[in-house]
N, C-alpha and C positions, 0 to 999 in steps of 0.2 A: 537337881531334879533329873532323874533318868526316865526316859520314855522307852517302852518295850513294844515293838511291832512285829507282826508275823507275815510271812509270805511263803508261797510254794517253793519247794526245793527239789522237785522231781519225784520219781517213783522208784521203788525197789523192784527187783526181779519178780517178787511176789505180787506186784501190783499195788502194794501199800503206798499211800502218799506220805511224803516226808516234808516237813516244814523247816524254815529257817527263821530264827528270831534275832532281831536287832535290838541291842541295848545301847541307847545313845544318851550321853550326858549333856549337861547344859552348855558345855564348850564346843560340842559337835564331835568329840571323840566317840568312837563306838566299837562294840564287839558284836560278832555274829556267832550264833550257836545253833546247831541243828539238833533235832530230836532223835535222829538216828545216831546211836552211839554217844549221844550227849556231847558231840564233838564241837570244840571251839574252832570255827572256820576262819575267822579273822579277828585281829586286834588292831584297830586303827587309832594310832596315837601320834602326837606331834614330835618332830625332830627339833634340833637346836634352833632352826629357823622358823619354827611354828608350822611346818608343812606336815600334814597328816600322811602317815604311811602305814601299811599293813605289816606287822611284825610277827605274824603266825603263818606257818605253812598250812596248806589246805587244798581243797578240791572245788571245782565249779558247780557240782551238783551231787545229788545223793548217790548216784551210781559209782562215783569215785570212792566214796567212803565204804560202799558195800564191797567193792572189788579189792580195796587196798589190804596189804598185810603188814603195814608198818605202824599201825595204831595212831596215825597222825591226828592230833587234836582230841582224841577220844577219851571218854571216861573208861577207867579200867576197874574190873571187878570180876568175880567176887574177891579175888585175891591178886593184887598187883605183884609183878616181878616173879621170881622163880621159886618153885618148890621142888626140891631134889627128889628124883625117882617118881615124881608125880604121885606122892602119897604122904600122908601125915597121920599121926596118932592123936586122937582126941578122946579123953576118958579111956575106956578100955577097947575102943575100936580103932582100926586102921582104915582110913578112907582112901580109895584108889581113884585117882583123877585121870583125865585124858592127858596123853603125852603130845605136846605140840612144839617142843623145843628139845629135839633129841630125846633123851630119856626123861626129860623134866617137863613140868607144867609151867607155862609162862602166861602171865596176865589173864588168868582165869580160864584158860583152855582154848579149845578149838573154836567155840562160839561164845566168847565172853561178853561182858556188858558192852564192849565196843561194837558189837554186831547186833545189838538189840534196838528195837524201836521203842523209845521211852514215851510215857504219857506226859505231855507238857501242859503247863498252866501258867498264864501270866498273872502274877500276884503283885499288883501295884508296880513298884519299880524293880521287881525281881522276876526271874524265870525259874520255875520250879519243875524239875523232872523227876518222875517216879518210875521205878521198875520193880516188879515182884519176880524173884527168881525161885522157881519151885524146888521143893526138896529133891535132891539127887541130881539137879542140873550140873553137868560137867563133873559129877561125882561128889559135889559138896552137900553136906547134910543141912537139913532145915529149910523151911520156906522163909526166904529173906526178902524184906522190902527195903529198897534203898531210895532215899529222897535226896536229891542234889539241888541246892539253891544257888543260882548264879546271880550276882549283882555287879554293877559297874558304876562307881560313884564319880562325883565331880573332881576327885583327886586322881582320876585315871587309875583307880585300884580295882582290879578284877578279883572278886571274892568268890571262892568256891566253898560252900558250906555242905559238908557230907554228913548224912544221918542214915542209920539203918537199924532195923530190928529183925529178930528171927524167932520162930516158934520152937527152935531146938538149938542146942549148943552148936556153934559153927565157927568158921574163921571168916574174918572180914578185914580187908586191907584195900581200901578204895583210894584211887589217885587219878590224876589227869596226865595224858601223854601229849600235851601240846608241844610242838617244835617251834622254838623261838629263833628269830633272826632280827636283831635290833636295827640293822641297816635296811631291812625290808625284805619281804618275800621275793625271791628271784635275784637277790643281790650277790649271791655267791656264798663262799665258805664263812662259817662262824669262827674260823681259826684266828681271825684278827680281833675278835672280842676279848675283853678282859673279864676275869671273874674273881671274886673273893668269896670263899666258903668259910663260914664261921664255925669251923670244926677242926679240932686238933687230932681227931682219930677217924679211922675208916675201918670197914669190915673187909678183911683180906679175902680175895676171891681166888678160885682155881681157874683152870683153863676153860670151864663152862660158865664163867662169871657167877659161880655159886659161892656165897660166903662159906668159909670153912669153920666158922665159930670163933675165929681169932680176931680180936680188935687190936689194931696197931696204930702207932703214932704216924701222922702224915709227915712229920719232920724228917728231912733228908730224902724225901721221895718226890716224884713228879706229881703226887697228889696233894702237896702242900700248897693250899690256896688261902692260908691264913692272912696273907696280904695279896693284893691284886697281882695276877700274872696273866700275860697273853696266852690264850688257850693253845695256839699253835707252837708256842715256845718249847714245850716238852712232850707234845702229843705223840711224837714218833720215837720217844725214848726207848732204849733197850732194857729198861727196868722190867722185871718179870711181870708185874701187874699190868703194865701197858701192852706188853706182847700178848698176854692172855686175852685182853679185851679188844685189841686192835685200836686202841685209843682210850678214851675215858668211857667207862660203863661200870661205875662203882657206886657203892653206898657209903656216904659220909655219915658221921655221927655228930650232928650239930651240938655245939656246946649249950649248956643251960637246959632249962626245962620250961614247959608251958609255951605259950604263944610268944615267938621271938623271931627276929630277922635271922634267917639261916644262910642267905646268900645274896650277893649283889652282882649283877651282870652289866657291863658297859660296852658300848660301841663308839669308838672315837670318831668315826666318820659321820655318823648321824647325830652323835651327842646323846642318844637315848640311854637311859638307865632303867634297869628293872630290879627292884628289891623283892625278895621272896620271904614271906612270913609263914610260919607253920607252928602247930602245937604237937606235931608228930616226932618220934624219936630219930627218924632217918630221912635222908634225901639222896636220890639217885641222880647223879650228873651223867648224862649220856650224850656223847658228842656226835650222834648221827652216823656212826661207823658203818651201818648196814643199809643206809639209803644208797640206792644203786642206779637211779636213772631209768628204771623200767616202768612200764605202765602199771597202774593208771597214772597219767600225768597230772601235774598239779594245776593250780589256777592259771588261766591263760594258755593252757596246753603245754606248760613248761615241764621238762623232766626234773624230777627231784633227785639231785645228785648227793653223793656222799658228803656229809658235813654241811649241807645247806641250812641245817637248823640243829638246835640242841634242845634237850629236855632237862628239866629240873623237877623231878617227881618226888613229892613228899610222901612218906610211907613208913610203915613198920619195916624193920630190917628184912631183907629177903631171906628165905629159908629159915626163918626164925622159929618155926615149929620144931626144928630138929635140935636146937641148942638151948639149954636151960639158962645160959647167961644173956640171952636175947629176950627183950620184952615181946610177949606173944600176942598176935592179933586175934585172940579168942573173944568171940561175942557170945555171952551166955543167953540162954532163952529168956525172953522178957526184958532183958537189959537193952540200953540204947548205945549204939555206936555214934559218936559225934566228934568230928574234927573239922578244923577250918584251915584253909590255905589262901593266901592273898598274894597276887602278883601286882605290884604297884609300879607304875611307869612315870618317869620324870625325865628331865634333861640335865645334862652336865655342860653348861655353857663355858 
């Protein structure tokens, strides 16, 4: 049984009030989510000794989320990851988007879903967030209504259920940009974590971390996580892909189809384990290469430094509108976008 409660979380520069919602399960583990950007502020789960600890990076109040530029914890939309040249063709039209990552569009543009105040509703054991993006917002066509349902069950599984509809053909690629550190927020680098990614292939990127349309085998590269490897073991490799991204910032192509386990993350010190489940075709493993310690500072006033957390973002392949061999995130008018991602926490004693 999960109980959901609400409290004040400060105000935005506009004067709008922001709330923080706590989802606590029967064992006392809990998750906090704010209605600004739909951000996961904290995930408090036990370590191997049964001691609760917060494994998500975040901020102390709404102003931190409003000022940040690292997408920490936030819901991402209307289109997660990168779109080359900030444009895409849909039907007979080319749509021009805002450029916020060099010449490219990243995570929905200058003011994506991570910078929106969502409408929140407690629905039994769930928190339901809704946002309607008007036609033309950030250059995307169609009025799109996104509904995100967060649940946190007695098995310490955080489920993010994504739905959306549009009144015109558009693109939709929703994800969450939570930064995880299984040893706890503020415990230092995630380079000592181990990860297994259930993928034999990845999308090859260029120097802008844009997929080039080529899908390659991970075998023989630092991106081979078909068995557990310590993240720091090869993160500074001179392999071209690692140099381009400054570490890990790549899209893997998880094996299989439908809802399946796509990755498992472990921290030896705390004994915590996180399994990631998704029904989407891709997953971005980002090792926090651009966290830089600058303001706004994180919880407790701590600077958030390079590789203090990592992201595992389930998604359609980045830049997929450009390549016919990639499944495209097209949402037709009147149809329903629906995908589910689960982060399940346990311990390895």
